[in-house]
Phi, psi and omega in degrees: 000321180296315179298319179298319179295319179297316179298318180297317179298316180296321179295315179298317179297318179299314181292326176298315180294327186278337190293121176272182169267125187235033184255017185243028186300320181295322180291338180268353182304319180302332179281339176277336187276356176216161173279149183254119182279115183291115183060031184085173178271080191266164178229002178063016175237266178278343181233073181292167181303145178054040176243162179301315178299324179295321178288323177297318179297320179296316179298317179300324180276348182081017178277146167295165185234131168255134178215165186244134183240133173226169177242138175287172181294339176259018168087011178276131176280128179228164182252112184196142186271305191286157171292322182258153176276357192298311185295315187268335185238355179071024182234128182275072178221149171278137180301319184289354175263002183252150169279166178298318179298323177298317181299329182290353176279347188250160178242155179273113179059225180266007184271179174264005184281148177252165176297122186279148171288141180300319180298323179292322178296314178301318181298321180288316181293314172049040175077008184289329180222157177298146185237125178251109188261120176260125175269117182285142180277052182242146177058218180274078185291334175291320174299323179295313181293327175298315180295317181299315182295325177295318178297319184290345176299334180258011182257133186262356183274174178277131180207162168214170186237139175224160178197152169287336185272110182301334180292334174294315179294322178298319178298316178297317180301319183279323190252330180221064186295344180285343181277127179292131187233145182230143177267116173278138178199176180194180173275096184281342195303319182255018180266169177262018177295137184279084175223155174294156180300320179300314181292325176300316181293313181298315184284322177300321183266007176059033185276008172252012177299327179298332184273315184270333182048061180293148176276339174211161177247130177247103190243147178300123189295332178290343182252022188293350177268003178302131193301309182298322178296317179299316180296316179300316182292313188277323183281318186260351175064029182289146175295139185237137171248137179252129178227159334259129185271123190238019174196162177296324178297315177297322180297313180299319179291320184295334182298343178287334187243335189241148174264331181247129184247119179254118190234159163203172174073004174200170176250119182296147175269000000 
């Protein structure tokens, strides 16, 4: 009986930690009604990822847009994915260590495009398609989310916010609870992501949901059989986004588990 009681207590505690907030399904419907172009509808030539042409192409096609936001050292919000400029700009510098003027010296890949200002991207999208904003866990990410929410007060389009960092979601829960928020995750345990083993276990298993209370879960589609994620999805019925889907075959398979499809590298049928 004692062992049974201990198991029951542990099970209840596990489910408490795992339980998301699942009351925003209607607000997430616009993201289910279209495919979401990961970093814009890019082609890595004239329209590289997270560039103005990539976002323009997505709007022309009617796709929702997923993009990444960071802040420069002088506080300018820009759209860029990596912590380092090396992959996209060929410069071994962290974006958050650069001023905006410094960033304007560089080009994205082999194109003539520059890292776009977040305000310019918003002005171009202008509410035409749903917007999925990822706050990168780089630099002063709490300062970044504060700036982003102030900017979004003047934006009339449909949007929601997601992040790998649960403290970003916690800040939203406490300070801007009206904004729909999503927890990004994957199976970190066997990845080379620079996190402590404890945090890898907690985040892989979504055991910080009690703290962040996400309205949706955005999980790596290749890891969709991860046990805690399956339990979270099936038991609590939370809306799910699958990333990143890179073929029609993956898309067809992902529809069994996800309501929101985030794609790149092909055009969905």
